[in-house]
Legacy VTK file of the C-alpha trace (Angstrom):
# vtk DataFile Version 3.0
C-alpha trace
ASCII
DATASET POLYDATA
POINTS 93 float
0.000 0.000 0.000
1.258 3.453 -0.918
-0.002 6.784 0.400
0.648 9.924 -1.600
0.213 13.401 -0.176
0.331 16.747 -1.895
0.319 20.184 -0.294
-0.168 23.185 -2.594
-0.251 26.908 -1.973
-2.350 28.860 -4.445
-2.659 32.542 -5.228
-6.133 33.623 -6.363
-5.703 36.912 -8.209
-9.325 37.334 -9.320
-10.999 36.903 -5.918
-12.052 40.070 -4.138
-13.833 38.613 -1.115
-13.957 35.449 0.944
-17.203 34.599 -0.855
-15.410 34.748 -4.237
-12.593 32.626 -2.854
-14.987 30.053 -1.439
-16.699 29.697 -4.847
-13.405 29.167 -6.702
-11.825 26.863 -4.115
-14.906 24.664 -3.614
-15.320 24.244 -7.357
-11.633 23.420 -7.822
-11.652 20.935 -4.937
-14.747 19.151 -6.282
-13.244 18.847 -9.778
-9.928 17.516 -8.481
-11.621 15.028 -6.141
-13.850 13.730 -8.946
-11.186 13.648 -11.674
-8.417 12.026 -9.625
-10.324 10.095 -6.919
-8.465 11.856 -4.086
-9.317 13.256 -0.681
-8.840 17.016 -0.512
-9.286 19.808 2.034
-8.426 23.461 2.478
-5.763 23.380 5.189
-4.524 26.962 5.609
-5.159 30.618 4.703
-8.916 30.291 5.309
-9.224 33.983 6.242
-7.215 35.368 3.318
-9.233 36.003 0.173
-6.299 35.734 -2.270
-4.471 32.720 -0.826
-5.421 29.087 -0.368
-3.557 26.009 0.801
-4.913 22.603 -0.137
-3.931 19.213 1.214
-4.579 16.101 -0.875
-4.128 12.389 -0.299
-4.389 9.249 -2.392
-4.002 5.585 -1.479
-3.000 3.045 -4.135
-1.203 -0.263 -4.539
1.504 1.104 -6.898
3.969 3.801 -5.826
4.745 4.883 -9.387
1.042 5.303 -10.171
0.586 7.292 -6.962
3.367 9.721 -7.926
1.981 10.019 -11.474
-1.425 11.044 -10.112
0.172 13.697 -7.890
2.211 14.997 -10.839
-0.927 15.203 -13.005
-2.676 17.211 -10.276
0.242 19.672 -10.183
0.102 19.976 -13.981
-3.633 20.630 -13.839
-3.149 23.364 -11.252
-0.320 24.969 -13.244
-2.665 25.319 -16.210
-5.744 26.427 -14.266
-6.945 29.900 -15.327
-8.297 30.977 -11.914
-5.323 30.112 -9.697
-1.565 30.490 -9.690
0.401 27.642 -8.159
2.926 29.281 -5.824
4.370 26.270 -4.020
3.839 22.549 -3.755
5.302 19.542 -2.013
4.502 15.876 -2.533
5.445 12.658 -0.725
4.795 9.021 -1.448
5.205 6.580 1.416
LINES 1 94
93 0 1 2 3 4 5 6 7 8 9 10 11 12 13 14 15 16 17 18 19 20 21 22 23 24 25 26 27 28 29 30 31 32 33 34 35 36 37 38 39 40 41 42 43 44 45 46 47 48 49 50 51 52 53 54 55 56 57 58 59 60 61 62 63 64 65 66 67 68 69 70 71 72 73 74 75 76 77 78 79 80 81 82 83 84 85 86 87 88 89 90 91 92
């Protein structure tokens, strides 16, 4: 069994209130969870309307597959029009 974790810090340039941020982040989290079959939560910067930190986890029986999924998530975030990926860190155990 392999567990992969990914922590990302996002900058949300087009959000002007916490309500705007909540709309963007909830939509993004739902799409990522559905597309990649991962668990995801907002883990930091809840009170800042232009920053978000997301924590993600996946469990699989192949370590290489687990890392590939995490890499695909990072690629998806890098190309997302509503967010800018500032920092990320992944681990597979």
